[in-house]
DOPALUM-581224 format. One record per residue (C-alpha): x, y, z; residue number from 1. Coordinates in pm, whole numbers, always signed. Layout:
! residues N
     px     py     pz pos
      X      Y      Z NUM
...
! end
This chain:
! residues 358
     px     py     pz pos
  -8005  -1330  -5076   1
  -8362  -1445  -5055   2
  -8617  -1305  -5298   3
  -8965  -1391  -5419   4
  -9153  -1379  -5746   5
  -9359  -1061  -5741   6
  -9595  -1203  -6003   7
  -9746  -1421  -5730   8
 -10078  -1327  -5575   9
 -10022  -1067  -5303  10
 -10181  -1164  -4973  11
 -10309   -915  -4717  12
 -10005   -995  -4501  13
  -9768   -929  -4793  14
  -9940   -598  -4864  15
  -9903   -487  -4501  16
  -9533   -573  -4505  17
  -9482   -378  -4829  18
  -9682    -84  -4692  19
  -9478    -64  -4373  20
  -9144   -119  -4547  21
  -9218   +157  -4799  22
  -9298   +436  -4553  23
  -9059   +731  -4569  24
  -8967   +983  -4301  25
  -8822  +1326  -4366  26
  -8557  +1238  -4107  27
  -8433   +943  -4310  28
  -8092   +975  -4474  29
  -8069   +830  -4824  30
  -7738   +832  -5004  31
  -7719   +949  -5363  32
  -7692   +658  -5609  33
  -7325   +600  -5704  34
  -7247   +718  -6058  35
  -7073   +438  -6246  36
  -7105   +530  -6614  37
  -7066   +858  -6804  38
  -7097   +941  -7174  39
  -6898  +1242  -7291  40
  -6889  +1368  -6934  41
  -7261  +1326  -6853  42
  -7393  +1064  -6610  43
  -7587   +794  -6795  44
  -7576   +508  -6542  45
  -7603   +480  -6163  46
  -7629   +182  -5930  47
  -7989    +91  -5852  48
  -8118   +204  -6193  49
  -8137    +81  -6552  50
  -8078   +233  -6894  51
  -8119   +132  -7258  52
  -7978   +164  -7607  53
  -8224   +185  -7896  54
  -8168   +200  -8270  55
  -8279    +53  -8598  56
  -8138   -272  -8738  57
  -7768   -255  -8835  58
  -7713    +74  -8652  59
  -7426    -86  -8454  60
  -7608    -98  -8118  61
  -7413   -404  -8001  62
  -7081   -245  -8099  63
  -7176    +61  -7895  64
  -7270   -149  -7591  65
  -6946   -346  -7630  66
  -6766    -17  -7569  67
  -6970    +40  -7251  68
  -6881   -308  -7120  69
  -6514   -265  -7213  70
  -6503    +66  -7024  71
  -6653   -110  -6721  72
  -6396   -390  -6744  73
  -6113   -136  -6761  74
  -6276    +89  -6506  75
  -6160   +354  -6748  76
  -6251   +513  -7080  77
  -6346   +353  -7413  78
  -6484   +564  -7700  79
  -6661   +841  -7503  80
  -6770   +615  -7216  81
  -6600   +646  -6877  82
  -6675   +383  -6610  83
  -6601   +393  -6239  84
  -6732    +90  -6056  85
  -6671    +42  -5681  86
  -6418   -227  -5593  87
  -6694   -455  -5461  88
  -6902   -408  -5780  89
  -6652   -495  -6054  90
  -6821   -811  -6191  91
  -7012   -778  -6522  92
  -7285  -1005  -6658  93
  -7354   -991  -7034  94
  -7673  -1164  -7153  95
  -7735  -1219  -7525  96
  -8079  -1347  -7628  97
  -8045  -1322  -8008  98
  -7713  -1453  -8136  99
  -7559  -1797  -8166 100
  -7273  -1896  -7933 101
  -7031  -1840  -8226 102
  -7136  -1476  -8267 103
  -7155  -1425  -7891 104
  -6791  -1530  -7866 105
  -6707  -1269  -8131 106
  -6872  -1002  -7914 107
  -6686  -1130  -7608 108
  -6355  -1121  -7793 109
  -6425   -765  -7909 110
  -6499   -651  -7554 111
  -6175   -803  -7422 112
  -5969   -639  -7699 113
  -6126   -299  -7630 114
  -6058   -345  -7259 115
  -5693   -423  -7346 116
  -5723   -775  -7208 117
  -5609  -1104  -7369 118
  -5876  -1201  -7625 119
  -5804  -1573  -7589 120
  -5839  -1598  -7213 121
  -6150  -1579  -6993 122
  -6172  -1277  -6766 123
  -6306  -1365  -6421 124
  -6484  -1029  -6403 125
  -6693  -1097  -6716 126
  -6963  -1363  -6737 127
  -7133  -1410  -7075 128
  -7464  -1595  -7123 129
  -7594  -1708  -7466 130
  -7969  -1765  -7419 131
  -8093  -1776  -7777 132
  -8238  -2128  -7764 133
  -8450  -2074  -7452 134
  -8803  -1943  -7400 135
  -8869  -1596  -7254 136
  -8974  -1752  -6923 137
  -8657  -1961  -6908 138
  -8442  -1658  -6996 139
  -8592  -1450  -6716 140
  -8543  -1733  -6466 141
  -8180  -1788  -6569 142
  -8094  -1418  -6559 143
  -8258  -1380  -6219 144
  -8054  -1669  -6078 145
  -7734  -1523  -6223 146
  -7808  -1177  -6082 147
  -7883  -1299  -5730 148
  -7601  -1552  -5715 149
  -7308  -1363  -5871 150
  -7087  -1201  -5606 151
  -6957   -847  -5661 152
  -7196   -784  -5949 153
  -7210   -422  -6066 154
  -7323   -410  -6430 155
  -7563   -630  -6628 156
  -7620   -599  -7003 157
  -7925   -760  -7163 158
  -7875   -758  -7539 159
  -8229   -828  -7658 160
  -8481   -734  -7387 161
  -8752   -799  -7648 162
  -8677  -1172  -7615 163
  -8768  -1167  -7246 164
  -9138  -1141  -7342 165
  -9360  -1348  -7570 166
  -9562  -1053  -7702 167
  -9380   -722  -7747 168
  -9714   -536  -7742 169
  -9854   -701  -7428 170
  -9905   -440  -7154 171
  -9902   -713  -6888 172
  -9579   -877  -7003 173
  -9411   -540  -7056 174
  -9500   -423  -6707 175
  -9376   -750  -6557 176
  -9033   -742  -6721 177
  -8980   -372  -6645 178
  -9083   -445  -6286 179
  -8820   -720  -6284 180
  -8554   -471  -6396 181
  -8655   -235  -6116 182
  -8660   -519  -5863 183
  -8321   -658  -5966 184
  -8148   -319  -5974 185
  -8290   -217  -5637 186
  -8236   -548  -5456 187
  -7880   -595  -5580 188
  -7784   -227  -5621 189
  -7656   -288  -5973 190
  -7699   -111  -6305 191
  -7870   -288  -6595 192
  -7831   -173  -6956 193
  -8069   -318  -7216 194
  -8086   -309  -7597 195
  -8406   -276  -7801 196
  -8489   -205  -8166 197
  -8670   +109  -8276 198
  -8994   +122  -8470 199
  -8934   +141  -8845 200
  -9146   +453  -8888 201
  -9025   +671  -8599 202
  -8767   +704  -8322 203
  -8973   +531  -8053 204
  -8849   +205  -7901 205
  -9044    -89  -8045 206
  -9370   -212  -7896 207
  -9536   -159  -7560 208
  -9221   -281  -7390 209
  -9036     +5  -7563 210
  -9282   +257  -7425 211
  -9248   +119  -7072 212
  -8869   +105  -7103 213
  -8847   +466  -7222 214
  -9078   +581  -6945 215
  -8886   +413  -6663 216
  -8521   +411  -6780 217
  -8265   +646  -6631 218
  -8113   +705  -6975 219
  -8203   +599  -7329 220
  -7919   +616  -7581 221
  -8008   +648  -7948 222
  -7767   +481  -8193 223
  -7818   +581  -8557 224
  -7649   +537  -8893 225
  -7534   +853  -9066 226
  -7771   +919  -9358 227
  -7487  +1011  -9595 228
  -7213   +782  -9461 229
  -7368   +451  -9348 230
  -7035   +322  -9215 231
  -7060   +586  -8940 232
  -7290   +554  -8637 233
  -7384   +837  -8403 234
  -7476   +821  -8035 235
  -7694  +1074  -7856 236
  -7938  +1082  -7567 237
  -8299  +1017  -7663 238
  -8390  +1057  -7295 239
  -8169  +1137  -6996 240
  -8244  +1234  -6637 241
  -7908  +1399  -6583 242
  -7740  +1672  -6787 243
  -7741  +1596  -7160 244
  -7415  +1513  -7339 245
  -7276  +1622  -7672 246
  -7341  +1349  -7934 247
  -7045  +1156  -8073 248
  -6976   +922  -8363 249
  -6779   +606  -8434 250
  -6696   +372  -8721 251
  -6581    +11  -8728 252
  -6209     -8  -8803 253
  -6003   -276  -8980 254
  -5978   -476  -8657 255
  -6361   -489  -8643 256
  -6362   -263  -8337 257
  -6557    +62  -8287 258
  -6332   +363  -8330 259
  -6413   +720  -8225 260
  -6434   +984  -8503 261
  -6296  +1299  -8345 262
  -6355  +1542  -8635 263
  -6714  +1439  -8710 264
  -6980  +1713  -8706 265
  -7332  +1593  -8632 266
  -7510  +1897  -8773 267
  -7442  +2126  -9062 268
  -7131  +1957  -9196 269
  -7063  +2011  -9564 270
  -7195  +1722  -9766 271
  -7328  +1562  -9450 272
  -7644  +1594  -9248 273
  -7714  +1961  -9321 274
  -8059  +1887  -9459 275
  -8364  +1964  -9249 276
  -8444  +1682  -9010 277
  -8783  +1512  -9012 278
  -9036  +1653  -8765 279
  -9020  +1470  -8432 280
  -9297  +1571  -8188 281
  -9099  +1428  -7896 282
  -8783  +1629  -7965 283
  -8933  +1937  -8133 284
  -9205  +2009  -7874 285
  -9128  +2055  -7505 286
  -9300  +1863  -7227 287
  -9452  +2188  -7099 288
  -9599  +2269  -7443 289
  -9746  +1918  -7465 290
  -9899  +1937  -7120 291
 -10053  +2284  -7164 292
 -10199  +2194  -7505 293
 -10336  +1856  -7394 294
 -10492  +1997  -7079 295
 -10659  +2264  -7290 296
 -10792  +2006  -7539 297
 -10934  +1772  -7278 298
 -11077  +2048  -7060 299
 -11318  +2120  -7344 300
 -11441  +1759  -7350 301
 -11326  +1427  -7204 302
 -11296  +1219  -7521 303
 -11266  +1263  -7896 304
 -11299  +1074  -8219 305
 -10995  +1089  -8449 306
 -11112  +1375  -8672 307
 -11230  +1581  -8375 308
 -10901  +1520  -8198 309
 -10699  +1627  -8502 310
 -10870  +1967  -8520 311
 -10861  +2020  -8142 312
 -10487  +1940  -8126 313
 -10404  +2176  -8412 314
 -10586  +2461  -8239 315
 -10440  +2392  -7893 316
 -10079  +2343  -8007 317
 -10104  +2661  -8217 318
 -10177  +2849  -7893 319
  -9840  +2734  -7751 320
  -9647  +2825  -8065 321
  -9654  +2494  -8255 322
  -9807  +2495  -8602 323
  -9923  +2151  -8711 324
  -9988  +2039  -9067 325
 -10200  +1728  -9130 326
  -9890  +1507  -9156 327
  -9738  +1657  -8841 328
 -10063  +1600  -8652 329
 -10060  +1234  -8755 330
  -9704  +1203  -8621 331
  -9805  +1383  -8303 332
 -10101  +1152  -8234 333
  -9880   +846  -8292 334
  -9624   +977  -8044 335
  -9888  +1069  -7786 336
 -10031   +715  -7807 337
  -9688   +550  -7791 338
  -9596   +755  -7483 339
  -9942   +683  -7337 340
 -10010  +1054  -7301 341
 -10343   +979  -7463 342
 -10519   +643  -7465 343
 -10772   +505  -7710 344
 -11089   +373  -7553 345
 -11263    +77  -7721 346
 -11061   +129  -8037 347
 -11242   +458  -8112 348
 -11237   +740  -7857 349
 -10925   +914  -7728 350
 -10884  +1021  -7365 351
 -10613  +1215  -7181 352
 -10375  +1031  -6944 353
 -10256  +1323  -6726 354
 -10018  +1112  -6516 355
  -9793  +1034  -6811 356
  -9414  +1015  -6759 357
  -9235  +1213  -7031 358
! end
């Protein structure tokens, strides 16, 4: 398949072609994207889209994604993941940008064991790339070649999307790599699942690339350590377009494989996580409440300094049933900036971005 680098300068002729090719008619028939991956019964992955796993360091994100890949190899169920790839989309590409070849082989062996395949024999349906020693530009080029030249490709995992950019906080680089994910998934009608660390201070995916990823991804899975039992990791949806799924938990067993914990209670278990959770303005306030409050604030005036904004937000969110202390307002402003619901002009003034994607 031929393709071109969309970072090139777009000529007038290119723009006309894109314009004409993008026109829709109400009489057009578009098939629903095939559902290839479910978590606890809910759709988390379809062909032509991408998803992500986020979590803090040592939360077992790679173990969790290993289960997803193993389910895809089996075309069956592993942990709480059920995969159903079409016959012509059974090939899987796993890209690791962080680990040495030695540790990559450990991950590969784990996937094969979980898929009930021989751990000492290559599987023709799994291709594994170790790209640690290359530059971000070289990684992108190699992955693009693999995606466009691998027959029967259905699922791609990029373990370390952060390493596909030089600057994690660069809006330009972030937009380019997310555009690549959208281009690759649409052109090849595949599903791509990426992995990214969380910020240390909150549940947001790290950097500007994390914001863009969360805004555009079909599903974002959150992998966390249990606060009381650090050998247990939980999985829930931080963002999902489809119906939400009930969270589940796993631990690493004696064979160094993730193992489902069937009797684990995420909330209110005795001696467990019964304590009050930290305020999260993304989870604890609905999109409608955010939008009503923000529209009210920025109808009064177009931009605010920090202190003005703090008072205006407290008043507006109170009107939609959300009481904000000083600390909660600080968390709210951080979240609004990270989600680009508000933007800071010239490092001082804050303005509303009404076209935000929640």
